N, C-alpha and C positions, 0 to 999 in steps of 0.2 A: 340510692336509697329507695326502697320499695314504698308503695303507696301506704301499706300498713305501718311502716316505720314513720313515714311522714305524719300520718294521722295521730300516732302516739306522741310524737314530738310536739305537734300543735296542741294536743290536749293538755300536756303537762307543762307547757310554757306559761309562766305567769303573765297576767294581762299587761303589766308594765313593761316586761321584757318583750312581749309581742309588739307593743306599740313602738319601742325603740328599734326593733328589728325592721319594722315597716319603714320607719324614718331613715334608718341607715341605708336600706335598699334603695329608697326613693332618691336620697341625696346622691348616692353613688351613680345611679342611672341618669339623673339630671345632669351631673357633671360630665358623664361619658358621652351621652347621646343628645342631650338638649331637652328642654322642657316640652316642646311641642310633640316630639316623636314618642316619648315615653308614655305608655298606657298603664292603667291600673293593673291590667293582666301581667304586664312586665314586672311590676313591683311585687305582685303576689308570687310570681315564679322565683324571683331572686330571693325574696324574704322567706320563701317556703311557708306561706301563710294562706289559709283558706279565705274564700271570699267573705264568709261570715265573720271571720276574725278581723278582716280589714274594716268592714262596715260597722263593727262594734266600736271602732275608734275614730273612723273618718267617714265622711259622707261623699266626698268628691276629691278629685286630684288637687284642686286648689287648696284643700285642707292640709295636704301634705306639705306644700310650701310654707303655709302658715306655721305648721308644726316644726319644720326645719328651722325657720327663722327664729321662732320663739325659743327653741332649744339652743340655737347659736347665741341668742341674747343672754340666756341663762348662764351659759359657759363663760361668756365675756364678763358678766356681772360677778361670777365667782372669782375670776382672776382679779377684777377690779376691787372687790371687797377685801381680798387677801392683801393687796397692795396697800389699801387704806388702813387696815388693821396693823400693818407693819410700820406705819408712819406715825411719828410723834409730832407734836406741835398743835397749832390751832385748827379750827374747822376748815379754813382755806387750804392749809397744807394737806390735810387729809382728803379734801375734795379733789385737789390736783393729783394726788396719788391715785385716787379712784379713777380719774379720767385717764391717767397714764397707763394704769393696769388694763383698762378696757381697750385702749388703743393698741397696746402691745399684743393683746390676744388677737385682735383683728389683723394686725400685721403678720402674725405667725400663722394665720389661717386664711390666706387670701382666696383660696379656692371657694370656700363657703360663701364669703362675701361677694365674690365675683358672680357666682351662679345666681344668687339673690338679685344682684343689681342688673345683670343681663336680662333676666326675665322681666323685672318690673320696669325696665327702661323702654320696653317695646310698647308701641301704641296699642290702646285697647285694654291695657291692664290696670286702669285707674282704680276700679273697684277692688281688685286684688291687692293693690298697693295700700289702699285705705284700710282694708281688713288687717293687713299685716302691721301697719303703723299703729292701729288701735290696740292690737294684741301686745305689741312691744311696749307701747306707752303704759299700758296697764301694769307691766312689770317694772319698768324703770321709774315712773313718776313717784310712787310711794317711797322708794329708796332715796331719790333726790330730795323729796320733801323733808325726810328725816335729816339729811345732811345740811340742808339750808336752815332748818330749825336749830341745829347745833350751832351754826354760825351766829344766829340771833342770840342764843343763850350765852355764848362766850364773847359777844361783842365784836366779832369779826366783821359781820355785815349788818346792814340796816335795811330791813324790809318789813312791810306790814303783814304779809300773808305768805308764809313759805309754800303752802300748797298751790296757791294761784301762781306764784312765781315759778315753781317747778313746772306747772302746766305750760306756761309761756316758753320756758327754756326747751322743754321736750318738743313743743310744737315747731321749733326751729328746724328740727330734723326733717320735716316734711319737704323742705326746700332742697335737701341734699340729693334728692332723686336725680335731678338733671345733672348736677355736678358729678355724681357717681358715674352716670352713663357716659358723660363726656370724658371723664378720666379713664375709664376702661377703653373707650375708643382710641384715645391718644396712646395709652399704654400698648394696646395691641398693634398700633401703627409704629411702635418703637420709640415714641417720644415720651419716655417716663418723666422727664423734667417738666413737660407741660402738664402731665397728669398730676404730678405732685404739687405743682404751682396752683392748679385749679383747686385742689383740696385746701391748700394752705391759705389761699386768699379767702375762701369761704369761711374757714374756721377762725381766722384772725378777726373777721367781721363778727362772727357769732360770739367770740370771746369778748369783744368790746361791748356787745349788747349785754352779755351776762354781767360784765363789770358794772355797767350803768344800773342794771336791775338790782344788783346787790349793794350798790353804794360803795364800790371799791375803786381804787385807782386803776387806770387803764393798764392792761397787761397782767392783772392779778389772776384771773382764771385762765389756766394754761391749756387752751384748746389747740394752739398752734404747735406743731411738731414736724418741721420740714423733713428731718431725717426719717422719721417713722412713715410719713406720707410717701417718701421716695421708695422706701422698702415695700410698702403696700403696692405702689404702682408697678414695681418690678414684678411682684407676685401676680398682679393683674395681667401683665403682658406675657407671662410665661406660664403655659399650661401645666408645667411640672413645677410644683411649689418647692420641691427639694432643690431643683436647679436654681430657682430664684433665690433661695436662702444662701446657696453656695456662692452665687454671684455677689451677694452683699458682704460676704466674709472677707 
């Protein structure tokens, strides 16, 4: 492609498409080469985007990871919301369908989750982790608040403030950073059982906390899913996600 053709393509690309192209390039490069090695110049070359086009959307490399994780969260929420809409029953049944839909998306996209976890598990990335947690929470918390309010309305749960309860539940995710890092380490060492067990132990505990917060019997909120956690762990331990999926079939 000549420089003139590149300039023409950059000019006619819509801003939203340009942003997605940058994120696609960054995610591909982070997965292939690693976070530390990739530069903004590498991303610009792969995305075929000008420096001005990049800085219109992002101010630094850290912003790319925030954008990738936010986009990943949005995709998982779309899958979760679709599962919830397809489920009949009370608010708890729909909440559990939502959780299951989100977990399945993460299971089917282990590469994206692994890149995110590997980067944030490294020492010195606390500020970046907090930025990403806040961005993700801003997306998830209003949705969860709405679902908890539905539970109050149909008598499924008993809580005084759906918004505050959602804030507490979302806040539990901050503690998963270490669990995720340990699970990836175990999976890469070939011990997918240990990786899955780490996840399940954590999520069983979080589920019990959610049950207490919502005034429900223990085991009501279905955060534990050993089979899905094992599938996710296999994906973590295998750089080729297609191979990981084949292994599970």
